C-alpha positions as CSV (number, residue, x, y, z in Angstrom):
1,M,102.8,5.3,37.5
2,S,104.5,2.4,39.3
3,A,107.8,4.2,39.9
4,E,108.1,5.5,43.4
5,G,108.1,9.4,43.5
6,D,106.2,9.7,40.3
7,E,102.8,9.5,42.0
8,I,100.7,12.6,41.4
9,P,99.1,13.9,44.6
10,Q,95.4,13.4,44.8
11,N,94.8,17.1,45.6
12,L,96.3,18.1,42.2
13,K,94.3,15.4,40.4
14,D,91.1,16.8,42.1
15,K,92.1,20.3,41.2
16,L,92.7,19.3,37.5
17,T,89.3,17.5,37.5
18,S,87.6,20.6,38.9
19,L,89.3,22.9,36.4
20,E,88.3,20.5,33.6
21,Q,84.6,20.7,34.7
22,E,84.8,24.4,35.1
23,V,86.3,24.8,31.6
24,N,83.6,22.6,30.1
25,S,80.9,24.7,31.9
26,L,82.4,27.9,30.7
27,K,82.7,26.4,27.2
28,A,79.0,25.6,27.2
29,G,78.1,29.1,28.6
30,T,80.3,30.8,25.9
31,A,78.7,28.7,23.2
32,K,75.3,29.7,24.5
33,V,76.3,33.4,24.5
34,F,77.7,33.3,21.0
35,F,75.3,30.9,19.3
36,G,72.2,31.2,21.4
37,N,69.7,28.4,21.0
38,K,70.4,27.8,17.3
39,G,71.3,24.2,17.7
40,Q,75.1,24.9,18.0
41,S,77.0,22.7,20.3
42,T,80.0,23.4,22.4
43,D,82.0,21.1,20.2
44,E,81.9,23.8,17.5
45,L,84.0,26.1,19.6
46,D,87.7,26.3,19.0
47,I,88.5,25.4,22.6
48,N,90.1,22.0,22.5
49,I,90.3,20.5,26.0
50,P,91.2,16.8,26.3
51,S,88.4,14.7,27.5
52,S,90.2,13.8,30.6
53,I,93.1,16.0,31.7
54,S,93.0,14.6,35.1
55,T,94.6,11.3,34.1
56,V,98.3,11.8,33.6
57,S,100.3,8.9,32.5
58,I,104.0,8.5,32.6
59,P,105.5,6.2,30.0
60,T,107.0,3.0,31.3
61,T,109.9,3.3,28.9
62,R,113.3,4.6,30.0
63,L,112.9,7.9,31.9
64,S,115.6,10.5,32.2
65,R,116.7,11.7,35.7
66,R,114.6,14.9,35.3
67,E,111.5,12.9,34.3
68,K,112.0,10.6,37.2
69,S,112.1,13.3,39.7
70,S,108.7,13.8,41.2
71,K,109.4,17.5,41.8
72,G,109.6,18.1,38.0
73,V,106.3,16.3,37.4
74,K,104.7,18.1,40.3
75,K,106.0,21.5,39.1
76,D,104.7,20.7,35.6
77,I,101.3,19.9,36.9
78,E,101.3,23.0,39.1
79,L,102.2,25.1,36.1
80,V,99.4,23.5,34.0
81,T,97.0,24.1,36.9
82,E,98.1,27.7,37.3
83,I,97.8,28.3,33.5
84,G,94.3,26.8,33.6
85,E,93.3,29.0,36.5
86,K,94.6,32.1,34.6
87,L,92.8,31.1,31.5
88,L,89.5,30.7,33.5
89,E,90.0,34.1,35.0
90,E,90.5,35.6,31.6
91,I,87.4,33.8,30.2
92,R,85.3,35.1,33.1
93,R,86.7,38.7,32.5
94,L,85.9,38.5,28.8
95,Q,82.4,37.0,29.4
96,G,81.8,39.9,31.8
97,L,82.8,42.4,29.2
98,L,80.7,40.7,26.6
99,K,77.7,40.8,28.9
100,E,78.2,44.5,29.5
101,K,78.4,45.2,25.8
102,E,75.3,43.2,25.1
103,E,73.4,45.2,27.8
104,R,74.7,48.4,26.3
105,I,73.5,47.2,22.8
106,K,70.0,46.4,24.3
107,E,69.9,49.9,25.9
108,L,70.9,51.6,22.6
109,E,68.3,49.5,20.7
110,A,65.6,50.5,23.1
111,E,66.7,54.2,22.8
112,K,66.7,53.9,19.0
113,V,63.1,52.5,19.1
114,D,62.0,55.4,21.3
115,L,63.7,57.9,19.0
116,E,62.0,56.4,16.0
117,H,58.6,56.6,17.7
118,N,59.3,60.2,18.6
119,L,60.4,61.0,15.1
120,E,57.2,59.4,13.7
121,Y,55.1,61.4,16.1
122,H,56.7,64.7,15.3
123,S,56.6,64.0,11.5
124,K,52.8,63.4,11.8
125,Q,52.4,66.7,13.7
126,L,54.5,68.6,11.1
127,R,52.4,67.2,8.3
128,A,49.2,68.1,10.1
129,K,50.5,71.7,10.7
130,E,51.5,72.0,7.0
131,E,48.1,70.9,5.9
132,A,46.4,73.3,8.3
133,E,48.7,76.1,7.0
134,E,47.6,75.3,3.4
135,R,43.9,75.4,4.4
136,F,44.4,78.7,6.1
137,K,46.1,80.1,3.1
138,D,43.2,79.0,0.9
139,V,40.7,80.5,3.4
140,K,42.7,83.8,3.5
141,Q,42.9,83.9,-0.3
142,E,39.1,83.2,-0.5
143,L,38.4,85.9,2.1
144,S,40.7,88.4,0.3
145,R,38.8,87.7,-3.0
146,Q,35.5,88.1,-1.3
147,L,36.7,91.4,0.3
148,E,37.7,92.7,-3.1
149,E,34.3,91.8,-4.5
150,I,32.5,93.6,-1.7
151,Q,34.7,96.7,-2.1
152,Q,34.0,96.7,-5.8
153,Q,30.2,96.5,-5.1
154,L,30.5,99.3,-2.6
155,T,32.3,101.5,-5.0
156,K,29.6,100.9,-7.6
157,L,27.0,102.1,-5.1
């Protein structure tokens, strides 16, 4: 970057460095969300960020007029920065949605457990009532038989 006018402003370099750090942080957070603590690393994600996007080099070979203009380089860097910011916003939005869905899944799983316990409780009650009904039928049948015997004995007298 020895040519005059090709110098990248420090504030853009700082912003690119900041974006790079934030992308790496989000990459690690996303890996943690998707893979948990299963030993997966952020390198296994399909997000490929150069190790250092803050260092931009301009070839020392012949440059066209457009490449020589610092406005073109600055505009390109601003465009890259804007795209990076939009991507980060989208990542944050998607992570928020993911978190909401995970919370809803946890709520539904807790509700499912409660319903299963409720089902088990009512099933036990139903079995107990059916068993009691059977016992009462047997008792009624026994009492009906005894009543018939007593009536037969009374008619003999």
